[in-house]
Each structure stands twice: as C-alpha cells, then as structure tokens.
Steps between C-alpha positions, in 0.01 A plus 500: 500500500473860382791730580531876497794731546310673776475347844181296510260313722402152385199301617525126445159338503487125526123509469525611140523196277807602306671653805549821310672773703344845528742789475442852637781742417559836662387678183171304492445571872556871451260512202240310703527740790471801270201373306300314762564648842355833621675793660613427854413824681268398788603498867338424837275807500378416151417145605314624808294729279409216262363296793352767726370716217314214335297424813403862563144459371434204732428698820255729315283236334302186570700328776204558736289263286667227705348647817153391394632145462705458820460808718788701653654198674490302176671786321777491760550125453502541121763773532718277714473217246587730209788658693645157575510366149603830342787499750603151385455604136724807556769288669499245218492750212774711659725198451369393159510854361875508574564159348279575196484881462269496197200709404288186487459487877292198600510368145882493519504318835243240402691444172797379707296270724199372305591540136356702215132401540490600866691820416250583229209468743681703765555778246143490362349509850728787601390689189135446588563602862644835397263562206206411727623732774552776244142460382364495855690814602397679181132412546514603867675825408213586262250429775697708748507802268128460441439481876669835564291649217788574269352599165608272211646254753519219243691712252735619771582150626553376142722800432718420803524135394597582142747760624669237716513255211662756270737636764634155585592461133662838445708538815775290652451277800693742722268793420183298542635353826552854635140591402377180665702587813335844521152352456566230761623751757191716441276198541673410827442859611128457429496186718669696781225764469242224548679358803523843661136567425379178668757474779273627777193301397639147521316269742642160584152355543434536129808295420390198703161470336430194289249440222159378620519200271701189584865591525707236322782450253254526210431863587874572522554342158230721358667807651854417380468633140386843618751532784771406250457841344751620757763265348409434135772662293801440720610242238581798274833538677647165395419567133742795500805292600650518152503881521667516844859615518606287798239222540696317775461795734199689363247222436467369858478846655256624237275199549507524881433875494194456280370214712544690828323801350203283398480340848508832681241655268264199520491472877486875561217553251297209633555605859404866449209429262336214688571665831336829400163386365265209544613229259145450373506850354791402279313218328450578134714817511738517208724767654539419870750771592295784353183368663671465840646849488163648406344324801751621759608838358186627331557852632857541373437597138865584431617158614230321298567704186877446522460126556239459223707677235837354597371140522503486119881496520483152652304369202745655251803357687341154499416523131857586413627209709265245349576621146870462570438150636298354214723664238811337647332161519364518145837614371676209672259238364527650152878507519495134603283412201180412688320814377523655150838665439371847422407540871869501595611773259702770675514866419840559329606776742267490803516118533132488592276211397221700346285218356517320837358817655231580242348165415426380860392858576222473242399162645485637856298796379244262345489284813430805714168533314416135445564349844390604848761641737446225755546228239821664374643517853413138581642377168823697552538361854462140400738554207756630748441200731565255211819688408627503859435129529698430182787714624515323836506157339764619253711634784496164675606324179775753429630479857510121486675490160752777578554496878832683472309827451285454808732362769477815710124535452379158611432627851272768357332301225433198718250223458234649725505852350483384137244226533278697735483773237417243232220368721363853550513575126333171416235569764438841347425335169214312667327835526467496124328163517299576815352830380434403136602850395548408137318295240699176483427465129676828434795402720545162329464656155763762584741237635464290185544793261800639690667158514433433132664830413813386682517161324412637154703822506698566817708182532595517130630856521700508821813713459792320656704821523245675723652553849246282684534218244881528489513483880289183496734345244801606704349341809472168315860518384658657807718200580632493143622855473866561425694805399737514203783750459 
C-alpha cells in the first residue's frame, strides 16, 4: 500500500494480478485538472448555439434531394422518424453527458459500455461525420457563391474557411461562441424572411402529393440521408460537456433547446417550401429555399437580394460548428492515445487545440474537391447512424451495470423506447445495403485499415490518465473505492 501525507483516494483492483492499489492524491488530481481539462466557461446559451448553429446550413442545401425519392409525404415520414430517434438520442445523452462530462462525447460513452475498440470506432465515425459535413458545406458554399455570380467565389469561400480555422485557434472558446451566436441568430433571421416571403403561397394540396413511383419504405430510406441535414450536427453539443460550468443543469437544457430548434426549423421549412411550389420543380435543385423564393416572389427584388446575400451566414455558422465538432473529437481521441499525441497539444494561454483544428481542416478541404456533395452527405449520415447505435447499446449496458444512477429514469428510458429506436437505426442501415451507394471493396478495405491501425497503434498507446479512460477504470473499480484520511 502506498501512503501519502495528503488525503488520498485509493482504487483496489482485484482484476490486476498482483492486486496493486492505485493511488490518486489531491496534488495529482489538481495537476491533472490543470494540464488536461479545458476552461469551463460555457452555459446553456453556448450549448444551444453549438447545436442550432451547426445545423444552420441544412435548410439551405440539398434536403430536397429526398423529395425525388419519396415525394412530400415521404419527406414528412422521414422527418417523423428522424425526430423520434434524435429525441431518444437527446434524452439519453442528456443523462450520459452529466455522468461523463468529457469532450469525447460518444467516444466517452461507448468507452464505458463497450470497451476501447467500440469507443475507437465511435470516435472515428464521429470524426468522419463532422469532417464529411464540413466538406459538404464548404463545397456547397462554393457552388452557392458561384450561383449568385460572385466574382472569385472559390477564393472567397476558401478565405472564409481559412479565417475560421485561424480564428478558432487564436481566440478563446467564449469569444468564438459569441461570434457563433451572432451568426446563428442572423441565419435564423434569414429563415424567418423566407417564411414570411412564402406564407401566403402555401397550398395544402401540394403537401399531400406523393411520388408517382411506388411509395414504400425503400423510398423513405433513400430520402433519410438528405432529410437528416436538418439534424446532422446536433451531436456537437455533447462534445462540449467538459467545457460547461454546470453540466448537471446546463447539458440537458442545452441539448433540448438545440433539438427543439431543429424540429421547428425542419417542419416549418418543409411545410412552407413544399406547400409553395410543385414538388417536381424542386428535383435536382441544390438550393431549395432560394429557388422557392424566386418562384413566388420574383417581383420583390429587395427581398430576393436580402435573402440571397444573407443566406451565406447560414453556411458560415454551420462551418464554424462542424469545425468545432471535429476538433473536439480529434483532440479527445488524441488525448486518449488513439490518435497521434501532437493532435492534442493545447495553446499555452488560449487552451485551444490548434493541430486538431488544422489537420482535419486540410482533410475536409481535400474531400470537398474529391467527393461529390451527395456522397459526402450520405456517408456522414450513415456514420452518425452507426455512432447513435453504439451509444444506445452502451447506454443499455451502463444502465444495467450501474442501475443506481438510473432509478428515476427507468420510466423514461423504458424497454419500448430504447429498442424501438435501435430497430429504427438498424433499419436505416439497410438503406446502405439496399441502395448500393458505395463500392463494397472500398468499404471493406477502409474497415480493415482502420481496425488494423487500432490493433497496431491505438491499443498500445492508450493513456490511462485521460478522462474517458480514467472514468472507465473507475467504473470497473467502483465497488472497491475507499477514502483514506
């Protein structure tokens, strides 16, 4: 037994062969908090911005591609499905983010329930979801600027992207959150302009139309990835838990506020867009809101000019949100030892993870030129579905192993709600098989390479003092904890 003059916390682990005790003194704990944890300066409004701001590009781009697959009625059903399992996901993560308030987000939760290999995959898929969405928004932003005939549109969009990358390194989280808040509010104002401009042109008959092809669940599965643009990015909120001042109070409200905002935006935009124009006119249109407003308000040049110029704010707000999301996830995986350690280096004064911002930013920039926008959106959606499925399974395992933390929540997280969501997520994955959207050789090769990286490098370099890893060890030893004076 190791003793220290300071009061200490001892973990006795019978699993370890020599039954060696692990000692954490107050001094060690303080050093760990100072060196590893980030500044806790985020509150409910900041969390709402991280969720709502990240989805701000969704209403402006590509969601109408699902109309050609399932028609207006199919879009409505897809929205209901997505709303249901994002509701369950928000309820679950609001609990897990309080129990495990770490920057790893889904990686941290899966680490507690399914071990390091499942956590590694949850983290990698989350990284690809946010990097893929960043690339998709960046490519769409370039196309949007070109559509409105802005000279040097490519240089302008790249300049905005690079400016965001640099700004997120140089300024503190509080300053960048305020900037993100301003951008998000402006983007919401643009959506209000669209709703006011189409309010008098909505016809209920347009909303009840169905696609001329056979209407079945296959069409809805094909539409899901594009409709998910209204929700992709809400996961950004849970990855900021480590920077929240009062996670017990702020995390649930921040998550619910972002979710409600996404639901209201999605149903309002679909209702006013599909109700204002014939759905067949939206097929193939990359910017449905701008096209709809041009159709119904072609004489109001002031309204069209204002909407066209201000819509770019939605793209910038989404870019900032996705950059914040992937940088937090990359930083967490690097801090845990799964990724190279240089990615988790913090700025000595600003406490920003600059390599975790820059390196994935370069990757997303390359993907925006190498992959099509539709393929990026579909890949990001199925990455999110896999992550959500891992989180739900982990939640069930955590609740069963530590029921004392969930006694009051069993009525909410009941059998039907959880397993129905798992069935829906699993069914969504059949869309990947049904539609053959990807070359299976590439998928299998990527799975093998990514798994080999874990077994060759990741598992050998896991840092046991990382918060997510330490919490997993603590969970294993919880019944053996004792305090020493």
